[in-house]
N, C-alpha and C positions, 0 to 999 in steps of 0.2 A: 811439663809446665807445673808451676806452683799451684797447689790446690787453693781455691778461693774459700774463704771462711764465710759463714752465714751472716755474721753481724748480730747486733743486739736484738733485731726483730725476731730472732728465733724464740725468744721468751714471751712474745706478745701475740702468738698465734691464737685466733679465736676458735674455741671448740664448738663444733656444730653438733646438735643432738643427733643421735643415731638414726632415728626415723627420718629426720630432715635430710641427713646425708644419703640415706638409701634413696629417698625421693629424687634428690639431685642426680644421682648416678643413673637411675632408671630413666629419668627424663632425657638425659644426655645420650643414652644408648639408643641410637636410631635403628629402626627396624631394618633388617639386612637384606641381602641378595636372595633372589629366587632361583630355583633350578628344578628340573624334572628327574625323578629317579624311578627305576623299575619298581613295580608293586612289591616285589619280594624284599626290596631294600628299604621300604618306607617305614618299617617298624621303628619307633623311637624318634622319628623325625617330626617336625612341626609343619602342619599344613599351611600353605601360602595362599591358597585361593579357596573360596567356598565350593564345595562339591555337592551336587544334587542328584536325586534319583533320576535315571534316564528312562525309566519305565515304571509302571505299577509293579508292586511286589507283594505277593506272588503275581507273576504275569498271567496266571490262569488259576482257576479253582483247582486245588490239589488235595489229594488224600493225605491225612495225617498218619495213617497206619495201613497195615495189610488187612484186607477184608473184601467186602462186596459193596459196590455202589448200588443204591436202591432208591426207590421212591418211598419216602417216609410213610406216606399214606398206606402203602402196601403192607407195612409192618405194624400198623397201629394195634392189632389184636394179638401180636406174637407173644408167646411166653414159653418157658422151658417145657411145660406140660402140653402146650398146644402150639407148636411152631408153625410158621407160615412157610410154605414151599414156593420158591421162585425159580423160573427157568433161567439158566446162565447162558447168555447170548454172546459173550466175548470176554477177552482178558485185556486189561489196560496196564501195561508195564510202564515203569518210570521211563520217560523219554519217548513214549509212543502214545498215539491217540487211538482210542477204541473206534472200531469201524462201525459199531452198532450203537444206537441210542438206547437208553433205558425206557421201556414202555411199561404200561401196567402189567404186573405179573412177571416181570423179568428183572434180572440183576446182571451186573458186569463184575467179574473178578478183577480186583484192583490192588496194586502194590503201593507201598509208601512212596509218596511224591508223585504218583501218577496223576494225570489230568482227569478230573471227574467228567464222565461222559454226559452228553446232553440228556436231559430228562431226569437225571438223578439229583436228589437234594440232600442225601445223607450217605454215610458209609458205616456199615455195621462191621465191627471188628471180627476177625477170623475166629477168635475163641468163643464167640456167641453164635456160631453156625455149625452145621454138620453137612457133609456131602449127601447128595440124594440124586435120584433119577426120575425124570418124567418122560414116559414113553421111550425109555432107553437113552434119553439124552441127558447131559449134565444139568443138575439143579442144585439148589442149596436150601437147607432148612434154617430159617432165621428164628432164633430162640428169644429174642429180646426186641421190644419196640424201639424205634428210633425217632428222634426229633429232627425237624428241618435244620440243616446246617451241621448236624452232628458229625464230628471227626473230619470236617472239611475246612481247610484254610481258604477263605474266599479271595477272589481277585483283589489286589490292593490292600490286603489286611494290614500289612506292616508299613508300606510306603506307597504314596501316590507319586506319579511322575512329577518331578519338579520340587518335591519336598527335600528339606535340607538333610544331608548325611553328616556333614562335619563343617564347622566354621573355621576360618583362618585362625592360626595360633593353636589349634588343637594338637596335642601330642598324640601321635598315632599309636594305638595299641593293637594287639592282634585282632581284636574284634573289629576295629576300623578297617584293618587290612582285608578281613573277610567281606565286609560291606562293600568296599571299593572294588574288590574282585567280582563280586556279585553283579555290580552295575557296569562292568567292562572297563574300569579305570586301570589300564595297564601301565601307564606312566603317570606318576603322582607329582603334582606341583608342591614343592616343599621349600622352606627357607634353607638356604645354604648353611652348612655348619660354619659358625664364626671362626675365622682364623685368628688365633690368639698368640701374639708375640710374648714370649716370656724372657725377661732379662733379670739377672741377679747382679746386684751391685755390691762391691766390697773387695778391696785389695786382699783381704784375708782369705778369700774363697779359693778352694782348690777344686779341680774336676773330681767327680765321684770316684773315678778309678785310680786317683793319685794317692800315694802314701802320705800319711799325715806329716806335717812339718811343724816345728815349734811356733806356737802363736797363730797357727792357721787351722781352718776347718774345711770340711768338704761341703760343696754346694748341694744340700739335700732339698732345699726349697723349690728349685726349678723342677725337679722330678715330681715332687708332691703337687705343685700347681698344674703340671702337665696332666697328671692323673685326674685331678679335680676338673680340669677343663674337659677331658674326654668323658668323664662321668656326666657332665652337664651339656653334652652335645657339641662341644667345640673341637677344633683341630689345633693342638698346641704346636707352636713353632719355637723350639728352644734355641735362642740366639746367643747363648753363652753368658759369660761373666764380664762385668764392666768394672774397671778400677775406679777408685774414688777421685775421679777427675771430671769436672763439669763438661769440658769439651768432649771427652771420650763418651760420656753419657749422652750428650746432645747428638753426637754422630750416630750412636747406637739407636737412639729413638728415631732419628730421621730415617735410618735404614729400615727400622721396624715398621714405620708408617707405610712404606711402599709395599710391604708384604702382608700386612695384617688388617683386621677389622677393629681390633682392640689390643691395647698393650697392657701387660701386667708386669710391674717390677717388684722386686723384693729388696728390702734394705735401703739404707741411706735416707730415711725420712725423719729421723729424730733431730735432736738439738745439738749433736756433736759437731765439732769443727769440720769433720770430713764427711758429713752426711750429704752426699752428692745430689740426691733427688730433692731434698729440702732446699738446697742451694739453687738448683735449677728452677724449681717452682716458685721460689720466693719473689722473683721479678714479674710474675704474671699478674694481670689484673684479675681481681676476684669477680666472679659472676654477679652482675647486677650492681657493681660499684666501680668507682674509679680508683680504688686503692690497690696497692700491690699486695701480693699474697702474704707476705710476712707481717703485715700491719694489722692491728686490731682497731678498726675505725670506731670512734665514739658514736657514729650514727647508728650503731647496733642498738642504742637506746632510743626508741622512737621520739621521746620528748626532748632530746638534746637539741640545743640551738645550733643553727648552721655553722656558727663560728667554731664550734668544738668538733666538727666532723673531720678536721685535718688530723692526721696521725700525730701522736705525741712522741713517737720513737723514730729513730733514724732508719731509713731504708737499708736493706742489705747492700753491701758493696756490689757494684756492677761487675759482671763477668763477661768475658769474650764469648762464652758459650751461650747460645740462644736457641730457644724453641721457635717453631714456625710462627710468623705473624698471625694475629687473630686468635692465638691460643688463650685460653682463660682458665682460671682456677675455679674449681667447684668448692673445695674445702681442703685445708691442710692440717686439720686436727679434728678428731671426732671425740665426743664426750663418752668415752668407753674405756674399759679395762678388760683385757689387754688390748694394745694396739692403738692407743690414742693418737700417735703421729700419722696414722693412715691418711693418705691424701688422694685426691682425685682431681683431674683436669681434663679439659678438651683440648687436644693438641693436634693441629693439622686436620681438624674436623673429626677426629676420632677420640674415643674415650681412653684415657690413661688412668690406671689404678696403681698407685704406689703403696704397696703393702709393707708392713714391718718385716725386718729381717729375722726377728725372733720366730722360730717355727710355730709355736703355739699361737702367737698373735697373727702370724701370716695366715694360718688355717682359719682363725676366727674372721679375719678381714675378708678372706675369700668368700666364706659362707654368707656374710652379711652384705657384701657389695658386688663381688664378681659373679656369684651365682645369679642374682636378680638381673644383672646386666646381660649375661649370656642368654637368659630366658627371653629378655626383651628383644635382643638382637635376632632371636629366632621367631619373632612375631607374637609372642605371648602378650596379652593385654597388660598394660602397666600395673593395674591393680592385682592381676593374677601373678605377676612376676615377683611380687614382694615375698619375703621369707614367710613360710607357713608356721603358724604358732598354735600351741595347745596349752592346756594347763595340766599340771601334775603336782603330786605331793612330794615334798622333799624327803628323800630317804635318810639323809644324814645332814646335820647342820653344817652351815658354811659361815664361819665366824668373821671372816675378814671383811671390813667395810671398804667403801670407795667413794671418792667425791663424784665419780661418774658411774653410769650404768656398768655393771660387771657381767661378763658373759663367761659362764663356767662350763667347761666341757663335762659332759655327764653321759650316763648310760640309762636308757629307759627300760622299765620292765613292768609287768602287770601282775598284781597279786589280789585275789578275791575281787576282781573287777575294778580295781583302783590302779591308775597309772602313776608310777613312781619315777622320779628322776634322782639318780644316785650320783653325786659329784665324784669325779675321778681324781685319784691322787696325781701328783706331778702336774699340777695345773698352772704353774707359772708360765709367763709368756715365752720364756726361753726354753721351756721343757717340751719334749715331743713324745714322751712315753705314753701319755694318755690319748694322743690323737687317734691311734688305730681303733680304740674301743668307743670313741665318742659317737653317739647317734643323735645327740641333741645338745643345745646350748641353753643352760639355765640363765634366765634373764633377771638379774637382781637389781632392784632400784638403788639409786645412790643413797648413802647414809653412813653413819659412823659404825654401824654393825651390819653383819650380813643377814642371814635368815636362819631360824631355828628348824630343827628336824620336825617334820610334819606340816610345815608351812605350805600353803598353796602358792605355787610359783608359775610364771609364764615360761614356756620353753619353746625354742625355735627348733623345728624338726630338720634334721640333716638328711 
C-alpha cells in the first residue's frame, strides 16, 4: 500500500512538560496481575499483598550468646576476685528445652539461640565464668554481676503477631526473604512481571545478525529495550521489525495487545513523511479533549474564548489503518531534548510508549517514561514510581542551550564527599557510545546556554 503522509498537523504538536508527561504515563499504567512464587524466587519481585507476622518473634525468650542462664539476684555480688559459685543443673541446647528450672543457687548451661529456662532472668557470657565442682558435681564460677534481661532476647522483641512485615509494592530484598521464611511464607504473593511487547519501526532496519546493506542499519534498539525491560522486572517480547506502513504497524500493535501488558515501540515518531507511529497516533483523541492528536488546541490557554478552541490547522489525512476503539492519546511531544517526539497513548486499554528511533533518545525516553510505568505495573505507589533524583556538582561545563529541558547522559563519581556528574562525550540523540557508561541523566533547564562547570544540577539516577 502507499504510505500515508502525516499532513500539516505534524508541525502543530503541543509539547507537554516532562514532569506532566511522566505523570500521565504513570497514571495510565494500571497495577498489574498477581501470582505466587516460591520464597527462593521472590528476591527482586514486588509484593502484591500485605504480609504480617504469624507469631510473636522471638517466639520464646532466647539466649543471645553461649553462657549460663542464671538468676541475676544470685550474681549481684560476683566479681573477678570473689566469684559466685552456682550448681549447674542442666544444659539448654538450641532447639531443645531445659528439663530443669533455674532455682536459687543454680544455673543452666545454655547455647546461643537456646530457650531461656524457667526461673532465669539473665545469661552470663561464657568468658566471664570458670568451671567448678560442688560436692563432685558440675558447677560454674560467675565472675561478673548480671542485670535482669542481660543477653536475653525477650518474647516478641522484634515483632508481635499481626505486625506488618512488608506492604504491597515493596521490592523484596534478601532481608525480606529472610523475614518471610522466618514466618513460614513458603509461597509469596507478588505482582507478575509485566509482559512488554517491543516493536521497532523502520524499513531501513535489518536483523542484528544480518550483514549491512547500503542505506540500512541493524536494529539495536530492540535488544537494548529488552535488556532495560529485564533490568526493571519485566519480560520482553521481541516482536520484530515493522515497515513504514500504517496498516502493518496497526496489525503489529493489535497482535502485541493480545500478548502483552504494555507496548514499547521505537522509531517513527518524528515529523517525517514516513514516520508511521506519528501517523497512527495522529487520529487519536487527546486525553481530556475532543481534539485529535496532531492538533494544538487553543484551549491550552485557559483564558481563550470558546470560539477559539477549534483547531486552526487541518487534521492529518485519514488512513485505513486504525487503532482499537476507545484508544486515546496521552501526548505526542515532550518538552525535552533529546527525544521530543516521544509519544504515549492508551491503546486497547493498555499503555503504548512510542520512543524515538535514535538510540540515545530512545535510552533517555525509556528511563523517563518506561521505567516508571514498569514500576507502577508491579504495584509500586505512583509517587514512588517516579524517577529518583539527586543533586550533583557539574564536573565539566555543558555549553549547548535548548528551548526545552535537556537530559545529558553522564557518569557519577564522588570526590572528597562531593557528588559530581561528568557529562559524557558522544551525547547526541543519534549516538550510542555514551550509553554504556551513563549512570545518571543531568537535567538542565531550558535556556540559551547550558551550565558552567561547578554548577549544582539535578540528576536522575539510573
